C-alpha positions, 0 to 999 in steps of 0.5 A: 813772604815765601810766595813773594820770594818765589814770585821774585825768583820766577821773575829772575829766571824768566827774564822779567824782573831784576829782584828790585820790583823793576822789570828789566829783561835786558839787565837779566840777559846781561847778568846771565851772559856775564855768568856764562862768560865767567864759567867759560873763562876757567883756564885749562891746565897745561897738560890739557892744553898740550893734549888739545893743541899738541903744543906747550902752553904759550901766552898770546894776546886776546881770547881767540881760543875761547872764540874759535874751535880747536883746529888740531883734529881737522889737520890730524884727520887729513893726515891720517886719511892720507897716510894710513892708506899710503902706508898700506900701499907701501907694504903691498897689503892685499896686492896694493902698490903703484906708490898709492896712486889710487888714493891720489884724491885723498892726498890732495883733498884730505891730506893737503887741504885739511892740513893746510887749513888746520895749520893756518887756523893754528897760526891764527890761534897763536900755536906756532909749532903745530901751525908749522908742522901742519902747513909743512905736511899739507904742502907735502901732500899737495906735492906728492899728489902732484907728482902722481898726476900725469899733467905735472910730468914729474915722471914723464920728464925722465922718459928716454927718447929710445924704446930700447933704453926704456926697456932697460929701465933707464927711464927711472934712474933720474926720477928715483935719484931726484925723488929720493932727495925730496924724501931725504930732506922731508926726513931732515925736517921731520927730525927737527920736528921730532926734537921739538916734540920732546916738549909735547907728549910721548905719542907725538914723539912716537909719531915723528920718530917713526915718521923720520925713519919712514922717510929715510928708508924710502930715500934709501929704497929709491936711491937703490933703484936709481943705482941699479933698478934690476940688481937692487930691486929686491933690496929696494922693495924691502926698504920701501916695505920697511918704510911703509911699516914705520909709516903705519906705526906713525899712523897708529900713534896718530889715530890714538892721539886723535881719539884722545883729543876728541874725547877731551873736546867733548869732555867724555867721562873716560880720558886716555893719557898721551904722556905729557912731557912739557912738565918734565922737560922744562923750557928755557924760559921756565929755567930762567924764572927758577934761577 
């Protein structure tokens, strides 16, 4: 009897029996697939979802999140590998400078491309908030890279006709004033993201809080140069260095959250917290259900 049961068990494991004396490999494969799907369909907690996707858990149709991988770290990698060296350039570490022109390829092919791809994939999965954030900053990096590419004539368009004016530094006035407006409204957009991030986690809040200050300080720096490139050079330099420092704080928080997401993805035995806020700051729909 024991031998018979042992043989039947081996037949099931090897896919050549169904326990009734009939050999049906397809039936066994379907049963194994059913068990696998049941194990994979275990729903994750809101805290884990928020850590993995940087968004409060939302209801979407279909099971795309179980079908496709998580695009969030792809966009984060693009952001960090573009913004971290730029922050160091803005702070003039080791003699760096030139508005980070040496890393122009990273802005386009790392920051712009990876963030845009990550944002589109977040949109496919139904994660609207990270989709908007990643696509917006993907466009930012493409735009910033284009500004540094001579073929776009972003700076050359403001070059004066006379050599004497160029010697006086008047060629930078229009460019610095116009470029400052773009940085200003990137700061406004980041402030909106900062308010929305209050329902995600502390690390994400830190990223947007420091990033908005970075944009505002850079705006002030470029406008100081536009007003008086010579007289305000020292002030503008301090503002730009301060903006780079705030950007570096943003990057440190970004590297932290990237490590947290990657550890969660591979189910590493050691997990690091990100400070979930989605359960602390209740959404409007949550409050409506409670009422």
